[in-house]
C-alpha positions as CSV (number, residue, x, y, z in Angstrom):
1,M,105.2,144.7,-139.4
2,S,107.8,146.9,-137.9
3,E,108.4,150.6,-138.8
4,T,108.9,151.3,-142.5
5,A,111.7,153.2,-144.1
6,S,112.0,154.5,-147.6
7,P,113.9,152.1,-149.8
8,Q,117.3,153.2,-150.8
9,P,118.5,153.2,-154.4
10,A,120.1,150.0,-155.4
11,T,123.6,151.4,-156.1
12,T,125.6,148.8,-154.1
13,P,125.2,145.1,-153.4
14,L,124.1,146.0,-149.9
15,D,121.5,148.5,-151.2
16,E,120.3,145.8,-153.7
17,D,119.9,143.4,-150.8
18,A,117.8,145.9,-148.9
19,A,115.8,146.6,-152.1
20,H,115.2,142.9,-152.6
21,L,113.8,142.7,-149.1
22,A,111.6,145.7,-149.8
23,R,110.2,143.9,-152.8
24,L,109.4,140.9,-150.6
25,G,107.5,143.1,-148.2
26,Y,110.1,143.9,-145.6
27,T,111.3,147.5,-145.2
28,Y,112.7,148.4,-141.8
29,D,114.6,151.1,-140.1
30,K,116.1,148.5,-137.7
31,Q,117.9,145.9,-139.8
32,F,120.5,143.2,-139.4
33,K,124.0,144.2,-140.4
34,R,125.3,142.2,-143.3
35,E,128.6,141.5,-141.5
36,M,128.6,137.7,-142.1
37,T,131.1,136.6,-144.7
38,F,130.7,133.6,-147.0
39,W,133.0,131.4,-144.9
40,G,131.3,132.7,-141.8
41,N,128.0,131.4,-143.3
42,V,129.6,128.1,-144.1
43,S,131.0,127.9,-140.6
44,L,127.6,128.5,-139.1
45,G,126.2,125.6,-141.0
46,F,129.2,123.4,-140.3
47,T,129.2,124.0,-136.5
48,Y,125.4,123.5,-136.4
49,L,126.0,120.2,-138.3
50,S,129.0,119.5,-136.0
51,P,130.5,116.3,-137.4
52,V,132.6,115.7,-134.2
53,V,129.5,115.9,-131.9
54,G,127.5,113.7,-134.1
55,V,130.1,111.0,-134.7
56,Y,131.4,110.8,-131.1
57,T,127.9,110.7,-129.7
58,L,126.5,108.0,-131.9
59,F,129.5,105.9,-133.0
60,S,129.2,103.3,-130.3
61,S,125.5,102.5,-130.8
62,S,125.8,102.5,-134.6
63,L,128.8,100.3,-134.7
64,G,127.1,97.9,-132.3
65,L,124.0,97.7,-134.4
66,G,125.4,97.5,-137.9
67,G,129.1,96.8,-137.7
68,P,131.6,98.6,-139.9
69,P,129.3,98.9,-143.0
70,M,127.4,101.5,-141.0
71,L,129.9,104.0,-142.5
72,W,128.1,103.8,-145.9
73,S,125.2,105.6,-144.3
74,F,127.2,108.8,-144.5
75,L,127.4,108.5,-148.2
76,I,123.7,107.6,-148.7
77,V,122.4,110.3,-146.3
78,G,124.8,112.8,-147.7
79,V,123.5,112.4,-151.2
80,G,119.9,112.6,-150.0
81,Q,120.4,115.7,-148.0
82,L,122.3,117.3,-150.9
83,L,119.1,117.0,-152.9
84,V,117.3,118.8,-150.1
85,A,120.0,121.5,-150.0
86,L,119.6,122.0,-153.8
87,V,115.9,122.6,-153.3
88,F,116.6,125.0,-150.4
89,G,119.2,126.8,-152.4
90,E,116.7,127.6,-155.1
91,I,114.2,128.8,-152.6
92,V,116.5,131.0,-150.5
93,S,117.8,132.6,-153.7
94,N,114.2,133.8,-154.3
95,Y,113.4,134.5,-150.6
96,P,116.5,135.6,-148.7
97,V,114.6,136.3,-145.5
98,A,115.7,135.7,-141.9
99,G,114.2,132.5,-140.4
100,G,114.6,130.2,-143.4
101,I,112.0,127.4,-143.1
102,Y,109.1,129.6,-141.9
103,P,109.3,132.4,-144.6
104,W,110.0,129.8,-147.3
105,A,107.0,127.7,-146.4
106,R,104.8,130.8,-146.1
107,R,105.8,132.1,-149.5
108,L,105.5,128.8,-151.3
109,W,102.2,127.5,-149.8
110,G,100.6,130.0,-147.4
111,R,100.2,131.4,-143.9
112,K,98.9,128.3,-142.2
113,W,101.6,126.1,-143.8
114,G,104.2,128.7,-142.8
115,W,103.0,128.7,-139.2
116,M,103.1,124.9,-138.9
117,S,106.5,124.6,-140.5
118,G,107.9,127.3,-138.3
119,W,106.4,125.9,-135.2
120,V,107.7,122.4,-135.8
121,Y,111.1,123.6,-136.7
122,L,111.4,126.1,-133.8
123,T,110.4,123.4,-131.3
124,A,112.8,120.9,-132.7
125,M,115.7,123.4,-132.6
126,L,115.0,124.5,-129.0
127,V,115.0,120.9,-127.8
128,T,118.1,120.1,-129.8
129,I,119.9,122.9,-128.1
130,A,119.0,121.2,-124.8
131,G,120.1,117.8,-126.0
132,V,123.4,118.9,-127.2
133,A,124.2,121.0,-124.1
134,F,123.2,118.1,-121.8
135,G,125.3,115.7,-123.9
136,A,128.4,117.8,-123.3
137,G,128.4,116.7,-119.6
138,A,130.1,113.4,-120.2
139,Y,133.0,115.1,-122.1
140,I,133.4,117.8,-119.4
141,G,133.6,115.1,-116.8
142,A,136.2,113.1,-118.8
143,V,138.3,116.2,-119.3
144,A,138.2,117.0,-115.6
145,G,138.9,113.4,-114.8
146,V,135.7,112.9,-112.7
147,E,132.3,111.3,-113.3
148,L,129.6,113.9,-113.2
149,G,126.4,113.2,-111.5
150,S,123.0,114.3,-112.9
151,D,123.0,117.6,-111.1
152,S,126.5,118.5,-112.2
153,T,125.7,117.6,-115.8
154,R,122.6,119.8,-115.7
155,M,124.7,122.7,-114.2
156,W,127.3,122.4,-117.0
157,A,124.6,122.3,-119.6
158,L,123.1,125.5,-118.3
159,I,126.6,127.1,-118.3
160,L,127.1,126.0,-121.9
161,I,123.8,127.6,-122.9
162,A,124.7,130.8,-121.1
163,C,128.1,131.0,-122.9
164,A,126.5,130.5,-126.3
165,T,123.9,133.2,-125.5
166,A,126.6,135.7,-124.5
167,I,128.4,135.1,-127.8
168,N,125.2,135.5,-129.8
169,L,124.3,138.7,-128.0
170,G,127.6,140.2,-129.3
171,G,126.2,140.6,-132.7
172,T,126.7,139.2,-136.2
173,K,130.4,140.0,-136.4
174,V,131.1,138.2,-133.2
175,L,129.0,135.2,-134.3
176,N,130.9,135.2,-137.6
177,T,134.3,135.2,-135.9
178,I,133.5,132.5,-133.3
179,A,131.8,130.3,-135.9
180,M,134.9,130.4,-138.1
181,L,137.1,129.6,-135.1
182,G,134.8,126.7,-134.3
183,L,135.0,125.4,-137.8
184,I,138.8,125.7,-137.8
185,A,139.1,124.0,-134.4
186,E,136.7,121.2,-135.2
187,L,138.0,120.5,-138.7
188,A,141.6,120.6,-137.6
189,G,140.8,118.4,-134.7
190,A,139.0,115.9,-136.9
191,L,141.9,115.8,-139.4
192,V,144.6,115.4,-136.7
193,V,142.7,112.7,-134.8
194,G,141.8,110.9,-138.0
195,F,145.4,110.9,-139.4
196,W,146.9,109.9,-136.1
197,L,144.5,107.0,-135.7
198,L,145.1,105.8,-139.3
199,T,148.9,106.0,-139.0
200,T,149.5,104.7,-135.4
201,S,146.4,102.7,-134.3
202,R,144.9,101.1,-137.4
203,H,144.0,97.4,-136.8
204,H,142.1,96.7,-140.0
205,D,142.1,97.4,-143.7
206,L,139.2,98.8,-145.8
207,S,137.8,95.3,-146.4
208,V,136.1,95.4,-143.0
209,L,133.6,98.0,-144.4
210,F,132.0,95.1,-146.3
211,D,131.8,92.7,-143.3
212,S,129.1,93.0,-140.6
213,F,131.1,90.8,-138.1
214,G,127.9,89.2,-137.0
215,A,125.8,92.4,-136.5
216,G,122.2,91.8,-137.3
217,D,122.5,88.0,-137.0
218,G,119.2,86.3,-136.5
219,G,117.4,88.8,-138.6
220,N,117.4,90.9,-141.7
221,Y,120.7,92.8,-142.0
222,F,119.0,95.6,-143.8
223,T,117.0,96.3,-140.7
224,A,120.2,96.4,-138.6
225,F,121.9,98.7,-141.2
226,A,118.9,101.0,-141.2
227,A,119.0,101.4,-137.5
228,A,122.8,101.9,-137.5
229,G,122.3,104.4,-140.4
230,L,120.7,106.8,-137.9
231,I,124.2,108.1,-137.3
232,G,124.1,109.5,-140.9
233,I,120.6,110.8,-140.6
234,F,121.3,112.6,-137.4
235,Q,124.5,114.1,-139.0
236,Y,123.4,115.9,-142.1
237,Y,121.4,118.8,-141.0
238,G,122.6,122.3,-140.2
239,F,123.0,123.5,-143.8
240,E,119.6,125.1,-143.6
241,A,121.1,127.4,-140.8
242,C,122.9,129.2,-143.6
243,G,119.6,130.5,-144.8
244,D,118.3,131.4,-141.3
245,V,120.7,134.4,-141.3
246,A,119.9,135.5,-144.9
247,E,119.6,139.1,-143.9
248,E,123.1,139.1,-142.4
249,I,125.1,138.2,-145.5
250,A,125.6,140.3,-148.6
251,N,124.4,138.9,-151.9
252,P,122.6,136.0,-150.2
253,G,120.9,134.8,-153.4
254,R,124.3,133.7,-154.7
255,R,126.3,133.0,-151.6
256,I,123.8,131.0,-149.4
257,P,123.0,128.2,-151.9
258,K,126.8,127.7,-152.3
259,A,127.4,127.8,-148.6
260,M,124.7,125.2,-148.0
261,R,126.4,122.8,-150.5
262,M,129.8,123.6,-149.0
263,T,128.5,122.8,-145.5
264,I,127.5,119.3,-146.7
265,Y,130.7,118.7,-148.6
266,I,133.0,119.7,-145.7
267,G,130.9,118.4,-142.9
268,G,130.2,115.1,-144.7
269,F,133.9,114.7,-145.4
270,A,134.9,115.4,-141.8
271,A,132.3,113.1,-140.3
272,T,133.1,110.3,-142.7
273,F,136.8,110.6,-142.2
274,V,136.6,110.6,-138.4
275,C,134.2,107.7,-138.4
276,L,136.4,105.7,-140.8
277,S,139.5,106.3,-138.7
278,L,137.6,105.2,-135.5
279,I,136.3,102.0,-137.2
280,L,139.7,101.0,-138.4
281,A,141.2,101.6,-135.0
282,V,138.7,99.5,-133.0
283,P,140.6,96.3,-132.1
284,D,137.6,94.0,-131.5
285,F,134.3,94.6,-133.4
286,G,132.8,91.5,-131.7
287,A,133.2,93.1,-128.3
288,V,131.4,96.2,-129.5
289,I,128.6,94.3,-131.2
290,S,128.1,92.0,-128.2
291,G,128.0,94.9,-125.8
292,K,131.2,94.0,-123.9
293,D,132.8,97.2,-125.1
294,V,130.2,99.9,-124.5
295,D,132.4,102.9,-125.3
296,P,134.8,102.1,-128.1
297,V,135.4,105.8,-128.8
298,S,137.0,106.4,-125.3
299,S,138.9,103.1,-125.5
300,V,140.4,103.9,-128.9
301,L,141.3,107.5,-128.1
302,E,142.8,106.8,-124.7
303,S,144.9,103.9,-126.0
304,S,146.1,106.0,-129.0
305,F,146.7,109.4,-127.4
306,G,147.5,108.5,-123.8
307,P,145.8,110.1,-120.8
308,V,147.0,113.7,-121.5
309,G,146.5,113.5,-125.2
310,Y,143.0,112.0,-124.7
311,R,142.0,115.0,-122.6
312,L,143.3,117.4,-125.2
313,V,141.2,115.7,-127.8
314,L,138.1,115.8,-125.6
315,G,138.9,119.5,-125.1
316,V,138.5,120.0,-128.8
317,V,135.3,118.0,-128.7
318,L,134.0,120.4,-126.0
319,V,134.7,123.4,-128.3
320,S,132.6,121.6,-130.9
321,F,129.7,121.2,-128.4
322,L,129.9,124.9,-127.6
323,S,130.0,126.0,-131.2
324,C,127.1,123.7,-132.0
325,V,124.9,125.1,-129.3
326,M,125.9,128.6,-130.4
327,S,125.0,128.0,-134.0
328,L,121.7,126.2,-133.1
329,Q,120.8,129.1,-130.9
330,A,121.6,131.7,-133.6
331,A,119.4,129.9,-136.1
332,A,116.6,129.4,-133.6
333,S,116.6,133.1,-132.6
334,R,116.4,134.3,-136.2
335,L,113.5,131.9,-136.8
336,G,111.7,133.1,-133.7
337,Y,112.3,136.7,-134.7
338,S,111.1,136.1,-138.2
339,M,107.8,134.6,-137.0
340,A,107.4,137.3,-134.3
341,R,107.8,140.2,-136.7
342,D,105.0,138.6,-138.7
343,E,103.0,138.4,-135.4
344,M,102.9,134.6,-135.5
345,L,104.0,133.8,-132.0
346,P,102.7,134.5,-128.5
347,G,104.6,137.5,-127.2
348,S,105.4,138.7,-130.7
349,G,105.7,142.3,-129.6
350,L,108.6,141.4,-127.3
351,L,110.3,138.7,-129.5
352,A,110.3,141.1,-132.5
353,R,112.2,143.8,-130.7
354,F,115.6,144.6,-132.2
355,N,118.8,145.8,-130.5
356,E,120.0,148.7,-132.7
357,K,123.5,148.7,-131.2
358,R,124.2,144.9,-131.7
359,H,121.8,144.4,-134.6
360,V,120.4,141.3,-133.0
361,P,116.9,140.3,-131.7
362,P,117.8,140.0,-128.0
363,Y,114.5,138.6,-126.7
364,S,114.4,135.9,-129.4
365,L,117.9,135.0,-128.3
366,V,116.8,134.9,-124.7
367,L,113.9,132.6,-125.8
368,A,116.4,130.3,-127.4
369,A,118.2,130.1,-124.1
370,I,115.3,129.9,-121.6
371,V,113.4,127.1,-123.3
372,P,116.4,124.8,-123.6
373,A,117.4,125.6,-120.0
374,L,113.9,124.6,-118.9
375,V,114.1,121.4,-120.8
376,V,117.4,120.6,-119.2
377,M,116.0,121.4,-115.7
378,A,112.9,119.3,-116.4
379,S,115.1,116.2,-116.2
380,A,115.6,116.9,-112.5
381,I,111.9,116.4,-112.0
382,Q,111.5,113.4,-114.2
383,E,114.5,111.4,-115.4
384,N,112.9,110.4,-118.7
385,A,111.6,113.9,-119.4
386,L,114.7,114.9,-121.4
387,V,114.6,111.6,-123.4
388,V,111.0,112.1,-124.3
389,I,111.4,115.7,-125.3
390,V,114.6,115.3,-127.3
391,S,113.2,112.2,-129.0
392,F,111.3,114.6,-131.2
393,A,114.3,116.8,-132.1
394,A,115.8,115.1,-135.2
395,L,112.4,114.0,-136.5
396,G,111.0,117.5,-136.1
397,I,113.9,119.0,-138.2
398,Y,113.4,116.4,-140.9
399,V,109.6,116.9,-140.9
400,A,110.1,120.7,-141.2
401,F,112.5,120.2,-144.1
402,Q,110.0,118.0,-145.9
403,M,107.2,120.5,-145.4
404,V,109.2,123.0,-147.3
405,V,110.3,120.4,-150.0
406,L,106.6,119.4,-150.4
407,A,105.5,123.1,-150.6
408,A,108.2,123.7,-153.3
409,L,107.0,120.7,-155.4
410,R,103.4,121.8,-155.1
411,A,104.3,125.4,-156.1
412,R,106.3,124.1,-159.1
413,L,103.4,122.0,-160.3
414,K,101.1,125.1,-159.9
415,G,103.4,127.1,-162.1
416,W,106.2,128.5,-159.8
417,Q,109.1,129.6,-161.9
418,P,112.1,130.2,-159.6
419,A,113.8,133.5,-160.6
420,G,116.7,133.8,-158.2
421,S,120.4,133.7,-158.9
422,F,120.6,129.9,-158.2
423,R,118.2,127.9,-160.4
424,L,117.9,124.1,-161.1
425,G,116.2,124.8,-164.4
426,K,114.9,121.6,-166.0
427,W,116.2,119.6,-163.1
428,G,113.9,121.4,-160.7
429,V,111.0,118.9,-160.6
430,P,113.2,115.7,-160.7
431,V,115.4,117.0,-157.9
432,N,112.4,118.1,-155.9
433,V,110.7,114.7,-156.2
434,A,113.9,112.9,-155.3
435,A,114.4,115.1,-152.3
436,L,110.9,114.5,-151.1
437,T,111.2,110.7,-151.6
438,W,114.5,110.7,-149.7
439,G,113.0,112.7,-146.8
440,V,110.0,110.4,-146.5
441,L,112.3,107.4,-146.3
442,G,114.5,109.1,-143.7
443,I,111.4,110.0,-141.5
444,A,110.1,106.4,-141.8
445,N,113.5,105.1,-140.6
446,M,113.5,107.4,-137.6
447,I,110.0,106.4,-136.4
448,W,110.2,102.7,-137.3
449,P,109.7,100.5,-134.1
450,R,112.9,98.5,-133.3
451,T,112.3,96.8,-130.0
452,P,109.2,94.5,-130.4
453,D,109.6,93.2,-126.8
454,A,109.3,96.7,-125.3
455,P,106.0,98.4,-124.4
456,W,104.3,99.9,-127.4
457,Y,104.8,103.5,-126.2
458,E,108.5,103.0,-126.0
459,N,108.5,101.7,-129.6
460,Y,106.6,104.7,-130.8
461,L,108.1,107.3,-128.5
462,V,109.5,109.4,-131.4
463,L,106.2,109.4,-133.3
464,L,104.2,110.1,-130.1
465,S,106.4,113.1,-129.3
466,A,106.0,114.4,-132.8
467,A,102.2,114.0,-132.6
468,V,102.2,116.0,-129.3
469,V,104.2,118.9,-130.9
470,V,102.1,118.9,-134.0
471,G,98.9,118.7,-132.0
472,I,99.8,121.7,-129.9
473,G,100.7,123.7,-133.0
474,L,97.4,122.8,-134.7
475,A,95.4,123.7,-131.5
476,Y,97.1,127.1,-131.2
477,M,96.6,127.8,-134.9
478,L,92.9,126.9,-134.7
479,I,92.3,128.9,-131.5
480,K,94.5,132.0,-131.9
481,K,94.6,132.1,-135.7
482,P,98.1,133.6,-135.9
483,Y,98.0,133.4,-139.7
484,R,95.6,136.3,-139.7
485,H,97.9,138.7,-137.8
486,S,100.2,139.8,-140.6
487,N,99.9,141.4,-144.1
488,V,103.2,140.1,-145.3
489,P,102.7,138.3,-148.6
490,A,102.0,134.6,-148.6
491,A,101.7,131.9,-151.3
492,D,103.0,134.5,-153.8
493,A,105.3,132.0,-155.4
494,I,102.3,130.5,-157.2
495,P,101.2,132.6,-160.2
496,S,97.8,134.3,-159.9
497,G,95.8,137.0,-161.6
498,E,97.5,139.6,-159.3
499,P,100.9,141.1,-160.0
500,R,103.7,138.9,-158.9
501,I,106.8,139.9,-156.9
502,T,109.7,139.7,-159.3
503,V,113.2,138.8,-158.1
504,P,116.1,140.2,-160.0
505,S,118.6,137.7,-161.4
506,N,121.5,139.5,-159.7
507,S,120.1,139.5,-156.2
């Protein structure tokens, strides 16, 4: 625990937020500044989710696997993740603490569960930063009109990480402003591109959304659709980042649950709209499904916008990549700081340090820059290193989500009565069960082997990478016992014979 300050009287919303933290066991002289607005919080989740990055990156493979009906995965996954967001909203309303996943799991189940949830989620976010930064290379090359080699791609990935770090070191107000600009640029770009394609380059009507055009022939189409549906599964996370910065927004118990839902609504609409416009503008589905057209996104955009317009569109895509890396890094740094101030991580003394001028944890931000940079550079040593490491990214985020969802269901069944501003009431258990069911199905889809002719380790690469991360986390927990290092309350959501922490309804 850091240095303690006397709680101030709850005379303003800001004072009440500080008093709420004090009741949860956190009273500090050095605190985050609550300079993030509601729309800044939505923007953080939106740019983390980044519909443009997700759709442009995965469109080709998903259309090739499942044909036009792959669009329906956005609706299916959106509903499933909305259930998770409802559960998270109820939890963050009770525990508006920086770091999100880790403090939620800790308060709902206990220190060991909190450690593992935080470890899995932190690792997943750090490698996701590397993957997104590396993926920007192709678009940088296209904008510049050159084909980047591996070394150039790594260099630009490192530059992107450095730019995001500089923005984050500027403080909450700077993060808030840049995140909102990122949302405006990405959403405007998605709408402009979508409407342009629909009005000038549409080759099909909506009936194609019910026609596979031969995708999955020779097998069960459901299997093909499930594989194509990974575009939706990889799209709908980021809303949890709204809770990672819970100590930087006033009245978080009310605002963050709403921001999480708004992130899904806006992000889901943008992603679905862009994907729909691209599908209807693809002239030959057969060429994509057969593999003759390996990059339908570039083909469609270049033919619709011309060489100059195409580069302008990709310029907006690059802004989306930068804002996505920035938001991922902000969320990862708050999680790292939250675990470090509870003395859960190696080097906690350094990672828990706080910059009083900028009101950010600088060394946790540096951690969220150095680790992704090392992952990017590892690809220079072994070409498949980045693929192996990043294979865990999306699965790790889903696993961490479901560790919290499971902890919430367990706590409910043991008597937890959510007492924050946002409550599901009688729908709590049904929504929680549905969210857990959805999450397990989503995880199963991600780890399902899809290439029976390939070596077994390639089929199970995602599962193997997850096993390595979880194994390292378990080994560290058993050897170093980080769960013994802090006196911050744990498992206090479940009623016991001891006095409970109460949460005011207006927090």
